[in-house]
Structure formats: C-alpha cells, structure tokens
C-alpha positions in Angstrom: 30.3 22.3 4.5 28.2 22.8 7.6 25.2 23.1 5.3 25.5 19.6 4.3 25.7 18.1 7.8 28.7 16.7 9.4 29.4 13.0 8.3 31.3 12.1 11.4 28.7 13.3 13.6 25.9 11.4 11.6 28.0 8.2 11.8 28.4 8.5 15.4 24.6 9.3 15.9 23.9 6.4 13.5 21.6 8.4 11.3 18.5 7.0 13.0 16.0 9.5 11.5 13.8 7.7 9.0 11.6 9.4 6.2 8.3 10.1 7.9 9.2 8.2 11.1 7.0 5.3 10.0 7.3 1.8 8.5 8.3 1.6 4.7 5.5 1.0 2.3 4.9 1.1 -1.4 7.6 1.5 -4.2 10.6 3.8 -4.4 8.9 5.7 -7.1 5.7 6.2 -4.9 7.9 7.3 -2.1 9.8 9.8 -4.3 6.4 11.3 -5.5 5.0 11.5 -1.9 8.4 13.4 -0.9 7.8 15.9 -3.7 4.1 16.7 -2.8 5.0 17.0 1.0 8.3 19.1 0.4 6.5 22.6 1.1 9.2 25.1 1.9 11.6 22.5 3.0 15.2 23.5 2.1 16.9 21.3 -0.6 19.3 19.7 1.8 16.4 18.4 3.8 14.9 17.0 0.8 18.2 15.3 -0.3 18.6 13.7 3.2 15.2 12.3 3.1 15.7 10.9 -0.5 18.8 9.4 0.1 17.6 7.7 3.3 14.5 6.7 1.3 16.7 5.1 -1.3 18.9 3.1 1.1 15.8 1.8 3.1 14.4 0.6 0.0 17.6 -1.1 -1.0 17.7 -2.7 2.3 14.2 -4.0 2.1 14.7 -5.2 -1.6 18.0 -6.9 -0.4 20.0 -5.1 -3.0 23.7 -5.6 -3.0 24.5 -2.4 -5.0 22.5 1.0 -5.8 23.3 2.8 -9.1 22.6 6.5 -9.2 22.9 7.6 -12.9 22.5 10.8 -14.8 20.8 10.1 -18.0 20.8 13.7 -19.7 18.0 15.6 -17.9 16.8 12.4 -16.0 17.8 10.5 -12.8 17.9 6.9 -12.9 18.1 4.6 -9.9 18.7 1.0 -10.3 19.2 -1.8 -7.7 21.2 -5.0 -8.0 19.0 -7.7 -6.5 20.1 -11.3 -6.6 22.8 -10.5 -9.1 20.5 -8.8 -11.7 20.0 -5.0 -12.0 16.4 -3.7 -11.8 15.1 -0.2 -12.6 13.6 1.3 -9.6 13.2 5.0 -10.3 13.5 7.1 -13.6 12.5 10.7 -13.1 13.5 14.3 -14.3 16.2 15.6 -12.3 15.2 18.0 -9.8 17.6 20.9 -9.0 16.1 21.6 -5.7 17.2 18.0 -4.4 21.0 17.8 -4.4 20.8 14.1 -4.1 24.4 13.4 -5.4 26.1 16.1 -3.4 24.4 14.7 -0.5 25.7 11.2 -1.0 29.2 12.6 -1.8 29.6 14.4 1.4 28.4 11.4 3.4 31.2 9.4 1.7 33.8 12.1 2.6 34.1 13.7 -0.8 33.9 17.4 -1.9 30.2 18.3 -2.6 31.1 19.1 -6.2 32.9 16.4 -8.4 36.6 17.5 -9.0 37.3 19.4 -12.3 40.0 16.7 -13.4 39.3 13.0 -12.9 40.5 11.3 -9.8 39.7 8.0 -8.4 37.2 8.7 -5.5 36.1 6.0 -3.1 34.5 6.4 0.4 32.1 4.9 2.9 29.7 5.7 5.5 27.4 4.1 8.1 23.7 4.3 8.6 21.4 2.8 11.0 18.3 1.4 9.3 15.5 -0.5 11.1 17.8 -1.1 14.0 20.7 -2.5 11.7 24.0 -1.2 11.1 24.4 -0.7 7.3 27.6 0.1 5.8 27.8 1.7 2.5 30.9 1.8 0.1 30.7 4.8 -2.5 32.4 4.9 -5.8 32.2 7.9 -8.1 32.8 7.7 -11.9 32.6 10.5 -14.5 30.3 9.9 -17.5 29.5 12.1 -20.6 25.9 12.6 -19.1 27.2 13.4 -15.6 28.5 11.6 -12.5 27.6 8.1 -11.7 27.7 6.8 -8.0 27.5 3.3 -7.2 26.6 2.5 -3.5 27.7 -1.2 -2.2 25.2 -2.0 0.5 26.8 -4.2 3.2 24.6 -5.5 5.9 26.6 -6.7 8.9 24.0 -9.2 9.8 24.6 -11.1 6.6 28.2 -11.7 7.5 27.2 -13.3 10.7 26.6 -16.4 8.7 27.9 -19.8 9.9 29.8 -22.4 7.7 26.6 -24.7 8.2 24.4 -22.0 6.5 26.5 -21.5 3.2 24.7 -24.3 1.4 27.3 -27.0 1.2 25.9 -30.4 1.2 26.4 -32.6 4.3 29.3 -34.5 2.9 31.2 -31.6 1.5 30.6 -29.7 4.9 32.1 -32.4 6.9 35.2 -32.5 4.6 35.7 -28.7 4.8 35.2 -28.6 8.6 38.1 -31.3 8.9 40.2 -29.4 6.1 40.1 -26.0 7.8 41.7 -27.6 11.0 44.9 -28.7 9.3 47.9 -27.4 11.2 49.4 -26.0 8.1 48.9 -25.7 4.2 47.0 -23.4 1.9 43.3 -23.4 0.8 42.1 -21.5 -2.0 38.7 -20.1 -2.9 37.8 -19.0 -6.4 34.8 -17.4 -8.1 33.5 -14.6 -9.8 33.3 -11.0 -8.3 30.2 -11.0 -6.0 30.0 -14.9 -5.7 30.3 -14.9 -2.0 33.9 -15.7 -1.5 34.6 -13.2 1.4 31.5 -14.6 3.1 32.8 -18.1 2.8 36.2 -17.0 4.1 34.8 -15.3 7.1 32.5 -18.2 7.8 35.5 -20.6 7.9 37.6 -18.2 10.0 34.7 -17.8 12.5 34.3 -21.7 12.6 37.9 -22.1 13.9 38.2 -18.9 15.9 39.2 -19.7 19.4 41.5 -17.8 22.0 44.0 -20.5 21.5 44.8 -19.5 18.0 46.2 -16.2 16.5 44.3 -15.4 13.3 45.6 -12.5 11.2 44.0 -11.2 7.9 45.2 -9.0 5.1 42.2 -7.4 3.1 41.6 -4.7 0.5 39.3 -3.3 1.8 38.5 -4.5 5.2 34.7 -4.6 4.9 33.6 -6.1 8.0 35.2 -6.2 11.4 35.4 -9.7 12.9 35.5 -10.1 16.5 38.6 -11.8 17.9 40.5 -11.7 14.7 43.3 -9.3 13.7 42.5 -7.5 10.6 44.9 -5.3 8.6 44.1 -3.1 5.5 46.1 -3.1 2.4 47.4 0.5 1.7 49.7 1.1 -1.5 50.2 4.7 -0.6 52.0 3.9 2.5 53.8 1.0 1.0 51.8 -1.6 2.9 51.4 -3.9 -0.1 50.2 -7.6 -0.1 53.8 -8.9 -0.1 55.1 -6.5 2.6 52.0 -7.2 4.6 52.6 -11.0 4.5 56.3 -10.6 5.5 55.0 -8.6 8.5 52.5 -11.0 9.5 55.1 -13.9 9.6 56.9 -11.9 12.4 53.5 -11.7 14.4 53.5 -15.4 15.6 50.3 -16.2 13.6 48.6 -19.7 13.5 45.9 -18.8 10.7 46.6 -16.2 8.0 43.9 -14.9 5.5 45.0 -13.2 2.4 42.3 -11.5 0.7 43.6 -12.2 -2.9 46.6 -13.6 -4.5 47.4 -11.4 -7.5 51.0 -11.7 -8.3 54.1 -14.1 -8.0 55.5 -12.4 -4.8 52.2 -12.8 -2.9 51.8 -16.3 -4.3 55.3 -17.4 -3.4 55.5 -16.0 0.1 52.0 -17.4 0.9 52.9 -20.8 -0.3 56.2 -21.0 1.5 54.5 -19.8 4.6 52.1 -22.6 4.1 55.0 -25.0 4.2 56.4 -23.7 7.3 53.7 -24.4 9.6 51.0 -21.9 8.9 47.4 -22.4 7.7 46.6 -20.1 5.1 43.0 -19.0 3.3 43.0 -17.0 0.2 41.1 -16.2 -2.9 42.2 -16.3 -6.5 40.4 -15.4 -9.7 39.9 -18.5 -11.8 37.0 -20.1 -13.8 37.0 -23.2 -11.6 39.0 -25.0 -8.8 41.2 -27.2 -11.2 42.3 -24.0 -13.1 43.8 -22.5 -10.0 47.0 -24.6 -10.5 47.4 -23.4 -14.0 47.0 -19.8 -12.7 49.9 -20.4 -10.1 52.0 -21.7 -13.2 51.3 -18.5 -15.0 52.6 -16.5 -12.0 55.6 -18.5 -12.0 55.3 -20.4 -8.8 57.3 -23.7 -9.2 55.2 -27.0 -9.3 57.1 -28.6 -6.2 55.7 -25.7 -4.1 52.1 -25.7 -5.3 52.1 -29.7 -4.6 53.7 -29.6 -1.4 51.8 -26.8 0.3 48.1 -27.0 -1.3 45.4 -28.7 0.6 42.6 -28.1 -1.8 40.5 -25.5 -3.5 36.7 -24.6 -3.7 34.9 -22.9 -6.5 31.6 -21.2 -6.0 28.9 -19.2 -7.5 25.6 -17.8 -6.4 22.4 -18.7 -7.9 18.9 -17.3 -7.5 16.5 -19.6 -5.5 13.1 -20.1 -7.3 10.1 -17.8 -5.6 8.3 -20.3 -3.2 5.2 -18.4 -3.8 4.8 -18.6 -7.7 7.2 -21.6 -8.6 5.5 -24.2 -10.9 6.4 -27.9 -11.3 8.6 -28.7 -14.4 8.8 -31.9 -16.5 12.5 -33.3 -16.5 14.3 -32.7 -19.7 14.2 -35.4 -22.4 17.2 -37.6 -23.1 17.9 -36.1 -26.4 17.7 -32.7 -24.9 20.5 -33.8 -22.3 22.6 -35.7 -25.0 22.8 -32.2 -26.9 23.7 -30.4 -23.8 26.6 -32.6 -22.6 27.9 -33.3 -26.1 30.9 -31.0 -25.8 31.9 -32.0 -22.2 34.7 -34.1 -21.0 33.3 -37.6 -21.3 33.7 -38.4 -17.7 31.9 -35.4 -16.5 29.3 -35.8 -19.4 28.3 -39.3 -18.0 27.9 -38.1 -14.5 26.0 -35.0 -15.4 23.6 -37.0 -17.8 22.8 -39.5 -15.1 22.2 -36.8 -12.6 19.7 -35.0 -14.8 17.8 -38.1 -15.9 17.7 -39.9 -12.5 14.1 -40.5 -11.5 12.7 -38.7 -8.3 13.5 -35.0 -9.3 11.4 -32.2 -8.1 12.2 -29.8 -10.9 10.6 -26.3 -10.7 10.3 -23.5 -13.3 10.0 -19.8 -12.6 6.7 -18.0 -13.3 6.8 -14.5 -11.6 4.5 -12.7 -9.0 4.2 -9.5 -7.0 6.2 -11.0 -4.1 9.3 -11.5 -6.4 8.7 -8.4 -8.6 7.8 -10.8 -11.5 11.3 -12.2 -11.7 10.3 -15.7 -10.6 13.3 -15.7 -8.0 13.7 -14.6 -4.5 17.1 -14.8 -2.8 20.2 -16.5 -3.6 22.2 -19.7 -2.5 25.6 -21.0 -3.2 26.8 -23.8 -5.5 30.1 -25.3 -4.8 33.0 -27.4 -6.2 35.4 -28.9 -3.9 38.8 -30.2 -5.2 41.0 -32.0 -2.6 44.5 -32.9 -3.2 45.7 -36.4 -3.5 48.7 -38.3 -5.0 47.6 -38.5 -8.5 46.9 -34.7 -8.8 50.3 -33.9 -7.2 51.8 -36.1 -9.7 50.0 -34.2 -12.4 51.2 -30.8 -11.0 54.9 -32.0 -11.0 54.3 -33.0 -14.6 52.8 -29.5 -15.2 49.5 -31.1 -16.6 46.9 -28.9 -18.3 43.8 -28.0 -16.3 41.6 -30.5 -18.1 43.7 -33.4 -17.2 43.7 -32.2 -13.4 39.8 -31.8 -13.6 39.3 -35.1 -14.9 41.6 -36.7 -12.3 39.7 -34.9 -9.5 36.4 -35.9 -10.7 37.4 -39.6 -11.1 39.9 -40.1 -8.1 39.0 -37.4 -5.8 35.2 -37.8 -6.3 34.9 -34.1 -7.1 31.5 -32.8 -7.7 31.5 -30.0 -10.1 29.8 -26.7 -10.0 27.3 -27.9 -12.6 26.7 -31.2 -10.7 26.1 -29.4 -7.4 23.8 -26.9 -9.1 21.8 -29.7 -10.7 21.5 -31.6 -7.5 19.9 -28.3 -6.1 17.6 -27.9 -9.1 16.5 -31.6 -8.6 15.6 -30.6 -5.0 13.5 -27.7 -6.2 15.5 -25.0 -4.7 16.5 -23.3 -8.0 15.8 -24.0 -11.8 17.8 -25.8 -14.5 17.8 -22.7 -16.6 19.3 -20.7 -13.6 22.2 -23.2 -13.1 22.9 -23.3 -16.7 23.0 -19.4 -17.0 25.5 -19.2 -14.1 27.6 -22.0 -15.3 27.5 -21.5 -18.8 31.2 -20.6 -19.4 32.2 -24.0 -17.9 29.9 -26.2 -20.1 
C-alpha cells in the first residue's frame, strides 16, 4: 500500500502538487500525450498520479460535475459531464505502465485491485486544485469490459451560493424568503437527480441561519459542511435510518430541520407531524412537478388532513443550459400555428398562458450556434428554472377530497398564480438567457 501513497497524508497535505507545476493549457488529450512523451524512466505510480491530477484539473476547468473512466476492451475512455451532457475527452489504448484506476481506487479508500466478487464500493477524497478544495466522490462498477469508475466532482465554492443567485425571478424570490421564515410547516423541493435541489436547500438554510435558531440536517451523504449548522449522516449499517434520525432530532430542541429526502411512509409521517408541532422542515421528494408531490404522499399512505395542515408549499426545479454569449445568434419568434401545435395537448388554462407568453412582442429569442469557447455545443453554464406552488384554501380542499394532480395543478395556476417550469423557462428564453429548444428538451415530459 505504501507504493501507492498514503491517502490520509495526501488529504492533509491537500494534494497541492500540479502536473508540471504550471497553468493548465490545451486539451486533456494533448496533456496525456505530453505526459507519455516526457515520462522517461518515471515509475508507473508517478505517471498515474500525474494523470489522475491532470484529469481532475481539466474536469474543474471544464466545470464538469462527473468524470467517467471506462474500460472499452483494450481502450481507456474518459468522459466529462458538462452542463448535464456527457462529452468525450480522451479515448486512447490502455497503457499497462500507467495504473490509473488503481491510483483512483486507493485515493477513494478502496483496495488497489477490484474485489473478486462484486460488492458496492463508494469512497471519497479531497484535492487542492488551483487553490480550491475539490471533493471527489468515487463509485466503482464492474462491467464485462472491466471496471468503470465515476467521480462526482464537488466544488465547495459552488455551494457558497446565496438565495439571490439561484435564478428565481424577483417576485418568487420575495415569496420564498418570506415562506422560509415561517415558524412551522413543511416545504418541499422536487426535481430530477442533478437538478440543483441540494444547492437550493443549502441556500435557504444559509439565508435563515442565525445564532438564535438551531438548524439540524439529516443527509445521505453529507456532501458539504455548512458552518453553524448541525449536520448528520444517515447510516443504515449502524441503524441510523431516516426515521430513527428524525426521532432523535426531535429530542435535540430544533427550530429548523432539513431532511435530505422523503422516501417512505415513516419518514413522511414523522416529518409532517413534526411540521405540525412547531418545527420548520425542508425536504426533497422525487416527483415530476410541484403539484404531483401531493399524489406521491397519498401513495405513501399519508392521510390528507396531515398534508393539508402541515404543507406550506412546494418548489419544482430543473437546470437548463445557458446559451453561449460568444456565438449565440438572434432567432425569430415561433409562428402562431407552430405554437398552437405545441400547446394542443396541454391543460387549456396552462395552454392559454403559454401561448400568450411565447407570442407576446418584445422577446429577445436566441439560437445556439457553437464555437471554440463552448466546445461547439452552443451553450456555456447552467441556470435554474422554477415552479413555486403555495398552499391556499382551494388547494387544501382538493387535498381533503383526494383530488388528482391535474386538478391541483390547474387550481394552483388559476387561484395561486403559479408559474409552471415551462412558463418560467419561456420567460428566461424570452430574455435571451437560454433557447426555446433547450427549455422544451428539459421540460418535455411535462408537455
């Protein structure tokens, strides 16, 4: 194990050595080829260390959220997920002299070689890159072509985000700031995996965090440490489950509780009852939109009165790619027949609002083109689109009547002035921040 270097020692030292000791230039492929040409008599582990650092530096530079290291027969394939889309970064014949996967495995706390029989392996490590602490979570998976490693790259600077920076429109932002200062009740955030739910939750906690309130979180895993907040890690092995963690939290005199995710009846029931008895709760749940949270809670067996009495509201969110400012081109607004075709299967109330929003004069629509700066994708960076549903008497009545999601959604739009994800996305496309095609791609399942 000493041959591979000591993971703990590297974490403490911060892994501050950078390949070549100079600023990063060129592509990952060019960097890899330079490494091969300059290797001389360097031992394999030194080359593996340099290559792993090189890959992570490029990942940070390209703003990658995930790095995929894949065995493709005799070849090594490296892909980065940038702005939600996987991109090939390196495809090269495997080099037996550079034990890259073994190096990553040791950093993550695994044995250098994969186990003979499959077992779930997850680990993490930290590196200092360009003066920033980058946390990396590693997952191993056996494929017929060899081991696949996925590295989730987590930049602490990104989690320092304020509520004002999430991308909420001014009116919604004002409502959310007021909502999260309620003395009790439960507020849900929903969205697909990787849609920024954790970032939004942390931004809300950061906004209300003062020495006068006791904030406790239950997370799986705790990805980022928040100053002044008590964070707990779920561990099924030790019996510290979501339900058990929640029961324990209630004996810790909390003002605000954040539950990473509601997955079952026990967690849901304890959370909602806690919200009724003087605690403010924030949590996430997996549903397609804000209104469908209620149906999901029904499916878990939560009684309607408990939902109606404790729920403050819900926010659904997605991440959309921002159009590249260097190559974006102006686009003509879509024609009325085209919009009519687009909205024909929508609820009439939503369809009317969407059509009016798209066709309203004064839009600055853009279309993606592609240039060197955005790697010919036409997009650079991401932003959030949001859907905020606030509870009101009409929605509560529908909950007690066990009404279906479409009825609750229609009521939220009509009486609660809810702007759907699609509407918020169109508003941002009208401003020229993104494109209509990107909004339609991300919200396709909801149209």
